[in-house]
Every structure is written in structure tokens, then in C-alpha cells.
N, CA and C atoms as an extended XYZ file, in Angstrom:
534
Properties=species:S:1:pos:R:3:atomname:S:1:resname:S:1:resid:I:1 pbc="F F F"
N        -1.679      -23.911        0.196 N   MET     1
C        -0.684      -22.902        0.526 CA  MET     1
C        -1.384      -21.674        1.119 C   MET     1
N        -0.803      -21.121        2.146 N   ALA     2
C        -1.391      -19.971        2.829 CA  ALA     2
C        -1.347      -18.726        1.934 C   ALA     2
N        -2.308      -17.840        2.166 N   GLU     3
C        -2.345      -16.566        1.468 CA  GLU     3
C        -1.073      -15.785        1.769 C   GLU     3
N        -0.607      -15.029        0.773 N   LYS     4
C         0.598      -14.228        0.997 CA  LYS     4
C         0.412      -13.231        2.129 C   LYS     4
N        -0.786      -12.649        2.233 N   SER     5
C        -0.996      -11.662        3.296 CA  SER     5
C        -0.954      -12.311        4.682 C   SER     5
N        -1.380      -13.563        4.776 N   THR     6
C        -1.320      -14.280        6.048 CA  THR     6
C         0.128      -14.525        6.444 C   THR     6
N         0.940      -14.877        5.468 N   ILE     7
C         2.371      -15.104        5.721 CA  ILE     7
C         3.055      -13.782        6.042 C   ILE     7
N         2.664      -12.716        5.354 N   ALA     8
C         3.325      -11.419        5.493 CA  ALA     8
C         2.993      -10.706        6.802 C   ALA     8
N         1.801      -10.950        7.342 N   ARG     9
C         1.327      -10.182        8.505 CA  ARG     9
C         2.303      -10.185        9.690 C   ARG     9
N         2.820      -11.331       10.144 N   PRO    10
C         3.740      -11.281       11.300 CA  PRO    10
C         5.008      -10.470       11.012 C   PRO    10
N         5.469      -10.514        9.779 N   TYR    11
C         6.658       -9.737        9.420 CA  TYR    11
C         6.341       -8.238        9.407 C   TYR    11
N         5.155       -7.886        8.915 N   ALA    12
C         4.742       -6.482        8.902 CA  ALA    12
C         4.604       -5.957       10.329 C   ALA    12
N         4.017       -6.775       11.191 N   VAL    13
C         3.858       -6.387       12.592 CA  VAL    13
C         5.233       -6.217       13.250 C   VAL    13
N         6.156       -7.124       12.954 N   ALA    14
C         7.514       -7.030       13.508 CA  ALA    14
C         8.217       -5.768       13.004 C   ALA    14
N         8.096       -5.496       11.714 N   ALA    15
C         8.709       -4.296       11.148 CA  ALA    15
C         8.108       -3.044       11.787 C   ALA    15
N         6.804       -3.069       11.999 N   PHE    16
C         6.132       -1.931       12.612 CA  PHE    16
C         6.634       -1.724       14.043 C   PHE    16
N         6.806       -2.814       14.765 N   GLY    17
C         7.344       -2.723       16.119 CA  GLY    17
C         8.739       -2.127       16.142 C   GLY    17
N         9.578       -2.571       15.215 N   LEU    18
C        10.928       -2.014       15.120 CA  LEU    18
C        10.882       -0.527       14.775 C   LEU    18
N        10.003       -0.162       13.860 N   ALA    19
C         9.876        1.239       13.447 CA  ALA    19
C         9.413        2.105       14.616 C   ALA    19
N         8.496        1.573       15.415 N   GLN    20
C         8.026        2.326       16.586 CA  GLN    20
C         9.152        2.495       17.602 C   GLN    20
N         9.941        1.438       17.809 N   GLU    21
C        11.081        1.532       18.733 CA  GLU    21
C        12.056        2.603       18.281 C   GLU    21
N        12.295        2.649       16.969 N   GLN    22
C        13.232        3.630       16.411 CA  GLN    22
C        12.581        5.003       16.233 C   GLN    22
N        11.272        5.072       16.456 N   LYS    23
C        10.512        6.305       16.254 CA  LYS    23
C        10.733        6.850       14.841 C   LYS    23
N        10.655        5.942       13.864 N   ASP    24
C        10.893        6.335       12.474 CA  ASP    24
C         9.992        5.544       11.534 C   ASP    24
N         8.685        5.764       11.661 N   LEU    25
C         7.722        5.051       10.829 CA  LEU    25
C         7.913        5.371        9.351 C   LEU    25
N         8.231        6.625        9.042 N   ALA    26
C         8.387        7.043        7.648 CA  ALA    26
C         9.578        6.347        6.988 C   ALA    26
N        10.684        6.245        7.690 N   LYS    27
C        11.880        5.595        7.125 CA  LYS    27
C        11.586        4.134        6.801 C   LYS    27
N        10.862        3.460        7.684 N   TRP    28
C        10.527        2.061        7.437 CA  TRP    28
C         9.597        1.923        6.237 C   TRP    28
N         8.687        2.855        6.062 N   SER    29
C         7.823        2.836        4.869 CA  SER    29
C         8.675        2.926        3.611 C   SER    29
N         9.634        3.848        3.643 N   GLU    30
C        10.522        4.020        2.488 CA  GLU    30
C        11.348        2.765        2.236 C   GLU    30
N        11.941        2.215        3.294 N   MET    31
C        12.790        1.028        3.138 CA  MET    31
C        12.003       -0.150        2.579 C   MET    31
N        10.848       -0.423        3.184 N   LEU    32
C        10.049       -1.558        2.740 CA  LEU    32
C         9.528       -1.346        1.325 C   LEU    32
N         9.115       -0.121        1.028 N   GLY    33
C         8.630        0.179       -0.313 CA  GLY    33
C         9.713        0.003       -1.356 C   GLY    33
N        10.901        0.503       -1.069 N   PHE    34
C        12.013        0.371       -2.009 CA  PHE    34
C        12.393       -1.091       -2.206 C   PHE    34
N        12.529       -1.813       -1.097 N   ALA    35
C        12.901       -3.234       -1.175 CA  ALA    35
C        11.835       -4.037       -1.918 C   ALA    35
N        10.566       -3.666       -1.744 N   ALA    36
C         9.485       -4.361       -2.449 CA  ALA    36
C         9.588       -4.149       -3.953 C   ALA    36
N         9.958       -2.945       -4.357 N   VAL    37
C        10.148       -2.662       -5.793 CA  VAL    37
C        11.318       -3.481       -6.326 C   VAL    37
N        12.380       -3.556       -5.550 N   VAL    38
C        13.547       -4.342       -5.967 CA  VAL    38
C        13.166       -5.808       -6.156 C   VAL    38
N        12.435       -6.364       -5.195 N   VAL    39
C        12.057       -7.778       -5.238 CA  VAL    39
C        11.162       -8.086       -6.440 C   VAL    39
N        10.297       -7.158       -6.803 N   THR    40
C         9.363       -7.413       -7.911 CA  THR    40
C         9.987       -7.183       -9.286 C   THR    40
N        11.196       -6.653       -9.332 N   ASP    41
C        11.886       -6.481      -10.605 CA  ASP    41
C        12.101       -7.843      -11.257 C   ASP    41
N        11.906       -7.912      -12.568 N   ASP    42
C        12.026       -9.191      -13.285 CA  ASP    42
C        13.388       -9.841      -13.099 C   ASP    42
N        14.448       -9.046      -13.176 N   ALA    43
C        15.798       -9.602      -13.022 CA  ALA    43
C        15.994      -10.176      -11.623 C   ALA    43
N        15.493       -9.463      -10.612 N   MET    44
C        15.638       -9.958       -9.239 CA  MET    44
C        14.764      -11.192       -9.028 C   MET    44
N        13.603      -11.232       -9.636 N   GLN    45
C        12.727      -12.394       -9.506 CA  GLN    45
C        13.404      -13.662      -10.024 C   GLN    45
N        14.243      -13.500      -11.050 N   ASP    46
C        14.993      -14.653      -11.559 CA  ASP    46
C        15.879      -15.248      -10.464 C   ASP    46
N        16.459      -14.393       -9.629 N   TYR    47
C        17.305      -14.868       -8.534 CA  TYR    47
C        16.468      -15.400       -7.370 C   TYR    47
N        15.415      -14.660       -7.020 N   VAL    48
C        14.588      -15.042       -5.875 CA  VAL    48
C        13.935      -16.402       -6.100 C   VAL    48
N        13.477      -16.652       -7.311 N   SER    49
C        12.766      -17.899       -7.599 CA  SER    49
C        13.682      -19.046       -8.023 C   SER    49
N        14.981      -18.798       -8.138 N   ASN    50
C        15.920      -19.824       -8.570 CA  ASN    50
C        16.431      -20.613       -7.361 C   ASN    50
N        16.069      -21.880       -7.256 N   PRO    51
C        16.502      -22.671       -6.098 CA  PRO    51
C        18.013      -22.944       -6.081 C   PRO    51
N        18.686      -22.714       -7.188 N   LYS    52
C        20.133      -22.939       -7.248 CA  LYS    52
C        20.928      -21.790       -6.615 C   LYS    52
N        20.291      -20.649       -6.408 N   ILE    53
C        20.960      -19.508       -5.779 CA  ILE    53
C        20.941      -19.724       -4.271 C   ILE    53
N        22.142      -19.753       -3.661 N   ASP    54
C        22.182      -19.978       -2.212 CA  ASP    54
C        21.750      -18.712       -1.475 C   ASP    54
N        21.312      -18.891       -0.238 N   LEU    55
C        20.725      -17.814        0.545 CA  LEU    55
C        21.713      -16.680        0.823 C   LEU    55
N        22.989      -17.020        1.037 N   ASP    56
C        23.989      -15.970        1.283 CA  ASP    56
C        24.143      -15.068        0.060 C   ASP    56
N        24.170      -15.678       -1.116 N   THR    57
C        24.302      -14.903       -2.352 CA  THR    57
C        23.081      -14.016       -2.554 C   THR    57
N        21.900      -14.573       -2.307 N   LEU    58
C        20.668      -13.804       -2.462 CA  LEU    58
C        20.627      -12.648       -1.458 C   LEU    58
N        21.059      -12.901       -0.236 N   THR    59
C        21.097      -11.851        0.788 CA  THR    59
C        22.034      -10.734        0.366 C   THR    59
N        23.250      -11.101       -0.046 N   ARG    60
C        24.230      -10.090       -0.465 CA  ARG    60
C        23.710       -9.280       -1.646 C   ARG    60
N        23.130       -9.957       -2.610 N   LEU    61
C        22.609       -9.282       -3.796 CA  LEU    61
C        21.509       -8.295       -3.426 C   LEU    61
N        20.584       -8.733       -2.611 N   MET    62
C        19.462       -7.880       -2.214 CA  MET    62
C        19.964       -6.656       -1.446 C   MET    62
N        20.860       -6.861       -0.509 N   ILE    63
C        21.380       -5.754        0.299 CA  ILE    63
C        22.220       -4.812       -0.565 C   ILE    63
N        22.968       -5.375       -1.493 N   GLU    64
C        23.779       -4.562       -2.397 CA  GLU    64
C        22.896       -3.679       -3.290 C   GLU    64
N        21.849       -4.261       -3.838 N   VAL    65
C        20.959       -3.503       -4.718 CA  VAL    65
C        20.227       -2.421       -3.934 C   VAL    65
N        19.803       -2.731       -2.728 N   CYS    66
C        19.086       -1.735       -1.917 CA  CYS    66
C        20.018       -0.643       -1.405 C   CYS    66
N        21.283       -1.003       -1.212 N   GLY    67
C        22.300       -0.017       -0.849 CA  GLY    67
C        21.941        0.837        0.349 C   GLY    67
N        22.099        2.154        0.181 N   ASP    68
C        21.895        3.108        1.265 CA  ASP    68
C        20.428        3.298        1.637 C   ASP    68
N        19.537        2.660        0.914 N   GLN    69
C        18.107        2.789        1.224 CA  GLN    69
C        17.754        2.069        2.523 C   GLN    69
N        18.610        1.136        2.945 N   LEU    70
C        18.358        0.364        4.168 CA  LEU    70
C        19.253        0.839        5.298 C   LEU    70
N        18.679        0.968        6.499 N   ASN    71
C        19.522        1.183        7.671 CA  ASN    71
C        19.926       -0.194        8.198 C   ASN    71
N        20.625       -0.251        9.328 N   ASP    72
C        21.105       -1.534        9.859 CA  ASP    72
C        19.956       -2.486       10.189 C   ASP    72
N        18.898       -1.955       10.782 N   MET    73
C        17.753       -2.805       11.121 CA  MET    73
C        17.047       -3.286        9.853 C   MET    73
N        16.982       -2.443        8.848 N   GLY    74
C        16.379       -2.835        7.568 CA  GLY    74
C        17.175       -3.935        6.902 C   GLY    74
N        18.499       -3.836        6.985 N   THR    75
C        19.370       -4.876        6.439 CA  THR    75
C        19.133       -6.195        7.158 C   THR    75
N        19.035       -6.144        8.488 N   ASN    76
C        18.766       -7.359        9.267 CA  ASN    76
C        17.402       -7.943        8.917 C   ASN    76
N        16.434       -7.071        8.683 N   PHE    77
C        15.092       -7.516        8.317 CA  PHE    77
C        15.136       -8.287        7.000 C   PHE    77
N        15.871       -7.780        6.036 N   ILE    78
C        16.017       -8.460        4.738 CA  ILE    78
C        16.691       -9.814        4.943 C   ILE    78
N        17.704       -9.860        5.790 N   LYS    79
C        18.387      -11.127        6.072 CA  LYS    79
C        17.419      -12.166        6.629 C   LYS    79
N        16.574      -11.744        7.551 N   VAL    80
C        15.586      -12.658        8.143 CA  VAL    80
C        14.621      -13.165        7.068 C   VAL    80
N        14.165      -12.264        6.204 N   LEU    81
C        13.243      -12.675        5.138 CA  LEU    81
C        13.889      -13.699        4.213 C   LEU    81
N        15.137      -13.470        3.860 N   VAL    82
C        15.837      -14.416        2.978 CA  VAL    82
C        16.029      -15.756        3.681 C   VAL    82
N        16.473      -15.730        4.930 N   GLU    83
C        16.697      -16.966        5.688 CA  GLU    83
C        15.424      -17.802        5.794 C   GLU    83
N        14.294      -17.116        5.960 N   ASN    84
C        13.016      -17.814        6.105 CA  ASN    84
C        12.311      -18.040        4.777 C   ASN    84
N        13.002      -17.713        3.696 N   LYS    85
C        12.464      -17.869        2.339 CA  LYS    85
C        11.118      -17.150        2.193 C   LYS    85
N        11.102      -15.900        2.655 N   ARG    86
C         9.894      -15.078        2.610 CA  ARG    86
C        10.110      -13.777        1.834 C   ARG    86
N        11.177      -13.698        1.088 N   LEU    87
C        11.466      -12.480        0.331 CA  LEU    87
C        10.366      -12.179       -0.688 C   LEU    87
N         9.732      -13.227       -1.189 N   ASN    88
C         8.678      -13.044       -2.192 CA  ASN    88
C         7.423      -12.380       -1.641 C   ASN    88
N         7.260      -12.302       -0.316 N   VAL    89
C         6.080      -11.640        0.255 CA  VAL    89
C         6.377      -10.205        0.697 C   VAL    89
N         7.546       -9.703        0.331 N   LEU    90
C         7.925       -8.346        0.722 CA  LEU    90
C         6.932       -7.278        0.242 C   LEU    90
N         6.391       -7.363       -0.972 N   PRO    91
C         5.381       -6.361       -1.366 CA  PRO    91
C         4.159       -6.362       -0.436 C   PRO    91
N         3.705       -7.537       -0.020 N   GLU    92
C         2.571       -7.626        0.892 CA  GLU    92
C         2.943       -7.097        2.275 C   GLU    92
N         4.170       -7.358        2.699 N   ILE    93
C         4.648       -6.832        3.978 CA  ILE    93
C         4.602       -5.306        3.953 C   ILE    93
N         5.065       -4.720        2.866 N   ALA    94
C         5.069       -3.256        2.743 CA  ALA    94
C         3.651       -2.697        2.805 C   ALA    94
N         2.708       -3.340        2.138 N   VAL    95
C         1.310       -2.876        2.155 CA  VAL    95
C         0.736       -2.966        3.563 C   VAL    95
N         0.927       -4.107        4.205 N   LEU    96
C         0.396       -4.300        5.560 CA  LEU    96
C         1.053       -3.344        6.558 C   LEU    96
N         2.351       -3.122        6.404 N   TYR    97
C         3.061       -2.171        7.264 CA  TYR    97
C         2.445       -0.782        7.126 C   TYR    97
N         2.207       -0.368        5.892 N   ASN    98
C         1.647        0.968        5.662 CA  ASN    98
C         0.234        1.095        6.221 C   ASN    98
N        -0.517        0.002        6.234 N   GLU    99
C        -1.836        0.021        6.868 CA  GLU    99
C        -1.693        0.209        8.377 C   GLU    99
N        -0.748       -0.491        8.986 N   LEU   100
C        -0.500       -0.335       10.423 CA  LEU   100
C        -0.054        1.091       10.738 C   LEU   100
N         0.793        1.630        9.887 N   ARG   101
C         1.269        3.002       10.074 CA  ARG   101
C         0.111        3.990        9.973 C   ARG   101
N        -0.734        3.815        8.972 N   ALA   102
C        -1.876        4.719        8.790 CA  ALA   102
C        -2.807        4.668       10.003 C   ALA   102
N        -3.033        3.466       10.532 N   ASP   103
C        -3.864        3.334       11.733 CA  ASP   103
C        -3.237        4.069       12.918 C   ASP   103
N        -1.938        3.898       13.087 N   ALA   104
C        -1.247        4.531       14.213 CA  ALA   104
C        -1.229        6.051       14.077 C   ALA   104
N        -1.093        6.541       12.858 N   GLU   105
C        -1.017        7.985       12.631 CA  GLU   105
C        -2.384        8.608       12.361 C   GLU   105
N        -3.424        7.784       12.389 N   LYS   106
C        -4.796        8.251       12.132 CA  LYS   106
C        -4.882        8.987       10.787 C   LYS   106
N        -4.348        8.336        9.746 N   THR   107
C        -4.408        8.905        8.407 CA  THR   107
C        -5.026        7.886        7.462 C   THR   107
N        -5.490        8.379        6.329 N   VAL   108
C        -6.002        7.506        5.294 CA  VAL   108
C        -5.755        8.183        3.944 C   VAL   108
N        -5.423        7.371        2.958 N   GLU   109
C        -5.291        7.895        1.606 CA  GLU   109
C        -6.588        7.595        0.872 C   GLU   109
N        -7.202        8.640        0.368 N   ALA   110
C        -8.451        8.496       -0.372 CA  ALA   110
C        -8.179        8.732       -1.850 C   ALA   110
N        -8.935        8.031       -2.674 N   GLU   111
C        -8.827        8.187       -4.117 CA  GLU   111
C       -10.184        8.627       -4.631 C   GLU   111
N       -10.194        9.661       -5.449 N   VAL   112
C       -11.429       10.092       -6.087 CA  VAL   112
C       -11.233        9.991       -7.592 C   VAL   112
N       -12.186        9.327       -8.229 N   ILE   113
C       -12.173        9.175       -9.685 CA  ILE   113
C       -13.383        9.936      -10.203 C   ILE   113
N       -13.126       10.918      -11.045 N   SER   114
C       -14.215       11.748      -11.542 CA  SER   114
C       -14.157       11.847      -13.067 C   SER   114
N       -15.269       12.292      -13.632 N   ALA   115
C       -15.355       12.439      -15.080 CA  ALA   115
C       -14.510       13.609      -15.566 C   ALA   115
N       -14.369       14.618      -14.713 N   PHE   116
C       -13.613       15.822      -15.059 CA  PHE   116
C       -12.686       16.163      -13.898 C   PHE   116
N       -11.599       16.882      -14.154 N   PRO   117
C       -10.702       17.255      -13.051 CA  PRO   117
C       -11.432       18.066      -11.984 C   PRO   117
N       -11.149       17.774      -10.723 N   LEU   118
C       -11.758       18.505       -9.612 CA  LEU   118
C       -10.970       19.790       -9.362 C   LEU   118
N       -11.706       20.833       -9.000 N   THR   119
C       -11.043       22.086       -8.641 CA  THR   119
C       -10.441       21.940       -7.255 C   THR   119
N        -9.570       22.871       -6.892 N   GLU   120
C        -8.974       22.855       -5.549 CA  GLU   120
C       -10.066       22.955       -4.482 C   GLU   120
N       -11.072       23.794       -4.740 N   ALA   121
C       -12.166       23.967       -3.775 CA  ALA   121
C       -12.941       22.660       -3.605 C   ALA   121
N       -13.224       21.961       -4.703 N   GLN   122
C       -13.937       20.688       -4.625 CA  GLN   122
C       -13.122       19.655       -3.859 C   GLN   122
N       -11.822       19.605       -4.129 N   GLN   123
C       -10.962       18.669       -3.416 CA  GLN   123
C       -10.937       18.990       -1.920 C   GLN   123
N       -10.856       20.279       -1.587 N   GLY   124
C       -10.850       20.694       -0.178 CA  GLY   124
C       -12.135       20.302        0.534 C   GLY   124
N       -13.278       20.510       -0.137 N   THR   125
C       -14.566       20.139        0.435 CA  THR   125
C       -14.645       18.636        0.656 C   THR   125
N       -14.176       17.882       -0.322 N   LEU   126
C       -14.187       16.421       -0.208 CA  LEU   126
C       -13.294       15.958        0.943 C   LEU   126
N       -12.112       16.529        1.059 N   ILE   127
C       -11.192       16.169        2.142 CA  ILE   127
C       -11.831       16.448        3.498 C   ILE   127
N       -12.442       17.615        3.643 N   GLU   128
C       -13.079       17.965        4.916 CA  GLU   128
C       -14.221       17.005        5.250 C   GLU   128
N       -15.038       16.670        4.258 N   GLY   129
C       -16.140       15.736        4.485 CA  GLY   129
C       -15.646       14.356        4.896 C   GLY   129
N       -14.589       13.884        4.242 N   LEU   130
C       -14.026       12.575        4.584 CA  LEU   130
C       -13.386       12.601        5.973 C   LEU   130
N       -12.744       13.723        6.333 N   LYS   131
C       -12.151       13.848        7.673 CA  LYS   131
C       -13.225       13.688        8.737 C   LYS   131
N       -14.361       14.359        8.528 N   LYS   132
C       -15.456       14.275        9.500 CA  LYS   132
C       -16.004       12.858        9.575 C   LYS   132
N       -16.194       12.236        8.425 N   ARG   133
C       -16.800       10.901        8.383 CA  ARG   133
C       -15.877        9.836        8.947 C   ARG   133
N       -14.579        9.932        8.627 N   LEU   134
C       -13.631        8.883        9.002 CA  LEU   134
C       -12.882        9.179       10.295 C   LEU   134
N       -12.875       10.433       10.722 N   GLY   135
C       -12.143       10.797       11.939 CA  GLY   135
C       -10.644       10.659       11.782 C   GLY   135
N       -10.149       10.890       10.589 N   ARG   136
C        -8.717       10.763       10.291 CA  ARG   136
C        -8.284       11.893        9.372 C   ARG   136
N        -6.980       12.151        9.334 N   ASP   137
C        -6.436       13.054        8.335 CA  ASP   137
C        -6.492       12.340        6.991 C   ASP   137
N        -6.826       13.075        5.951 N   VAL   138
C        -7.024       12.480        4.628 CA  VAL   138
C        -6.059       13.106        3.630 C   VAL   138
N        -5.369       12.242        2.895 N   SER   139
C        -4.614       12.720        1.728 CA  SER   139
C        -5.378       12.213        0.509 C   SER   139
N        -5.565       13.091       -0.448 N   LEU   140
C        -6.430       12.785       -1.581 CA  LEU   140
C        -5.628       12.627       -2.860 C   LEU   140
N        -5.904       11.533       -3.562 N   VAL   141
C        -5.347       11.303       -4.887 CA  VAL   141
C        -6.514       11.429       -5.860 C   VAL   141
N        -6.384       12.336       -6.802 N   SER   142
C        -7.471       12.602       -7.733 CA  SER   142
C        -7.120       12.065       -9.114 C   SER   142
N        -8.054       11.309       -9.696 N   LYS   143
C        -7.856       10.747      -11.032 CA  LYS   143
C        -9.071       11.075      -11.894 C   LYS   143
N        -8.851       11.129      -13.195 N   VAL   144
C        -9.930       11.395      -14.138 CA  VAL   144
C       -10.167       10.143      -14.974 C   VAL   144
N       -11.433        9.746      -15.085 N   ASP   145
C       -11.834        8.635      -15.943 CA  ASP   145
C       -12.875        9.173      -16.917 C   ASP   145
N       -12.451        9.375      -18.131 N   GLU   146
C       -13.329        9.972      -19.139 CA  GLU   146
C       -14.498        9.062      -19.501 C   GLU   146
N       -14.458        7.798      -19.081 N   ASN   147
C       -15.559        6.877      -19.342 CA  ASN   147
C       -16.753        7.118      -18.422 C   ASN   147
N       -16.520        7.839      -17.323 N   LEU   148
C       -17.631        8.189      -16.432 CA  LEU   148
C       -18.458        9.277      -17.103 C   LEU   148
N       -19.759        9.158      -16.999 N   LEU   149
C       -20.646       10.170      -17.575 CA  LEU   149
C       -20.627       11.448      -16.748 C   LEU   149
N       -20.522       11.287      -15.461 N   GLY   150
C       -20.514       12.403      -14.532 CA  GLY   150
C       -20.407       11.876      -13.125 C   GLY   150
N       -20.268       12.779      -12.166 N   GLY   151
C       -20.151       12.368      -10.778 CA  GLY   151
C       -18.753       11.884      -10.447 C   GLY   151
N       -18.656       11.123       -9.368 N   ALA   152
C       -17.349       10.649       -8.911 CA  ALA   152
C       -17.496        9.390       -8.078 C   ALA   152
N       -16.395        8.665       -7.965 N   ILE   153
C       -16.297        7.490       -7.109 CA  ILE   153
C       -15.173        7.777       -6.116 C   ILE   153
N       -15.458        7.596       -4.836 N   VAL   154
C       -14.474        7.866       -3.793 CA  VAL   154
C       -14.167        6.559       -3.072 C   VAL   154
N       -12.876        6.274       -2.901 N   ARG   155
C       -12.434        5.100       -2.141 CA  ARG   155
C       -11.478        5.567       -1.057 C   ARG   155
N       -11.770        5.186        0.172 N   ALA   156
C       -10.903        5.517        1.304 CA  ALA   156
C       -10.912        4.324        2.241 C   ALA   156
N        -9.863        3.536        2.191 N   GLY   157
C        -9.826        2.316        2.992 CA  GLY   157
C       -10.918        1.373        2.520 C   GLY   157
N       -11.777        0.947        3.444 N   ASP   158
C       -12.881        0.049        3.105 CA  ASP   158
C       -14.111        0.796        2.590 C   ASP   158
N       -14.104        2.093        2.712 N   LEU   159
C       -15.250        2.909        2.306 CA  LEU   159
C       -15.217        3.167        0.798 C   LEU   159
N       -16.337        2.895        0.134 N   VAL   160
C       -16.492        3.223       -1.284 CA  VAL   160
C       -17.798        3.981       -1.434 C   VAL   160
N       -17.703        5.174       -1.993 N   ILE   161
C       -18.884        5.983       -2.260 CA  ILE   161
C       -18.985        6.138       -3.773 C   ILE   161
N       -20.020        5.534       -4.340 N   ASP   162
C       -20.211        5.618       -5.790 CA  ASP   162
C       -21.246        6.689       -6.091 C   ASP   162
N       -20.753        7.872       -6.386 N   GLY   163
C       -21.621        8.985       -6.745 CA  GLY   163
C       -21.597        9.245       -8.236 C   GLY   163
N       -21.167        8.234       -9.009 N   SER   164
C       -21.125        8.396      -10.457 CA  SER   164
C       -22.527        8.262      -11.021 C   SER   164
N       -22.739        8.832      -12.178 N   VAL   165
C       -24.046        8.754      -12.822 CA  VAL   165
C       -24.411        7.297      -13.094 C   VAL   165
N       -23.458        6.521      -13.598 N   SER   166
C       -23.751        5.112      -13.885 CA  SER   166
C       -24.054        4.338      -12.600 C   SER   166
N       -23.380        4.680      -11.503 N   GLY   167
C       -23.661        4.039      -10.224 CA  GLY   167
C       -25.059        4.372       -9.727 C   GLY   167
N       -25.458        5.624       -9.892 N   GLN   168
C       -26.794        6.036       -9.485 CA  GLN   168
C       -27.861        5.354      -10.342 C   GLN   168
N       -27.589        5.220      -11.636 N   LEU   169
C       -28.529        4.530      -12.528 CA  LEU   169
C       -28.662        3.055      -12.140 C   LEU   169
N       -27.574        2.432      -11.756 N   SER   170
C       -27.621        1.030      -11.320 CA  SER   170
C       -28.466        0.879      -10.060 C   SER   170
N       -28.321        1.820       -9.117 N   LYS   171
C       -29.132        1.782       -7.904 CA  LYS   171
C       -30.604        1.945       -8.233 C   LYS   171
N       -30.905        2.864       -9.157 N   LEU   172
C       -32.280        3.096       -9.562 CA  LEU   172
C       -32.852        1.839      -10.218 C   LEU   172
N       -32.068        1.187      -11.074 N   GLU   173
C       -32.512       -0.040      -11.741 CA  GLU   173
C       -32.828       -1.125      -10.721 C   GLU   173
N       -31.960       -1.268       -9.716 N   THR   174
C       -32.173       -2.255       -8.660 CA  THR   174
C       -33.448       -1.968       -7.898 C   THR   174
N       -33.680       -0.706       -7.584 N   MET   175
C       -34.897       -0.346       -6.857 CA  MET   175
C       -36.146       -0.618       -7.680 C   MET   175
N       -36.094       -0.333       -8.964 N   LEU   176
C       -37.258       -0.543       -9.834 CA  LEU   176
C       -37.573       -2.023      -10.033 C   LEU   176
N       -36.557       -2.869       -9.999 N   LEU   177
C       -36.757       -4.301      -10.202 CA  LEU   177
C       -37.252       -5.013       -8.950 C   LEU   177
N       -37.218       -4.351       -7.804 N   GLN   178
C       -37.662       -4.991       -6.552 CA  GLN   178
C       -39.149       -4.960       -6.413 C   GLN   178
């Protein structure tokens, strides 16, 4: 069986194309994100995975639950997913769509995990450094992990910078063993 992301990619690309035509990338992010949450709900999964539920009923249910969160094109998109029995890959479609959107808008969401909360000045410095390195606008999500001895770990797309004390000790150990 093919990977879910492989199945989801053409749908994400199609959704992105529609969003570009409508000049509303943000609305499509919201629609896909909301619909993905609906699909992953346990109660909805009972319907999605039940082969006894006919496609028309599943389509109506999905559109009804999503309600005003979908525009006309979003509703049609859901119909296509149901018809092609691809509703279960909607979370992957939403992720891939958001990656396409970030590429088009030259943005990236970075996550920093530190031993202690970062000050506003530290966050600003980190954002500026990442902007220079990545050539994109950066939105930063800051988290605290009390298990870290010190330092921080930064993730932005494929980039991972491990500046934690334990990460530095691991690098030192590797160098000493060579």
C-alpha cells in the first residue's frame, strides 16, 4: 500500500492550485485544517472506516459537520475526496498544503525547545538569525523542556540545530571515540 503522503500529494497540489486561483491561501489552510480535525475525530472515524456507510451519506455528514467552515470549492473538494475514498488522508493533505503555502509565501515555522523560558530579546535574536540563514520570514514557537540541562534545540523545516548541553556532550563523546 502506498504511503499516505504519496496519496495525499496530488490532492494537496490541487487544493493549492485552487487556493491560488481564489487568491485565498489562508482560507484554504483553515478549511483543510478544520476538515482534518473533523476526520480524525473518533466518532467520525467510525463512519469513515465503516464500509456499510454509503458515500452520499458520508459526504452529507462531513459537509454538515464542517458547516460554514467550507466555501463552495472546499465543499466540492470534500466531495471529491469521499468519491475517491481518500477522506482518510485529509490530515496529510492539510500538512502538505501548508508546506506548499509556506514555500509560496517564503515563511517557515520554527520551534525552539529550551531548558528555561526565552526572553523576548532572545526570541527576537533567534528569529533574526534564522531569517538570515533561511532567507524566509520566521514565526517562532517556544517550548520549555525541563529535562534539558541547558541550551536549546531549534527546528525549522529540515534544519535542526542542537545547542543543548546534552547534544554538545554527545558530539564531544563522538569526537573522543574517533
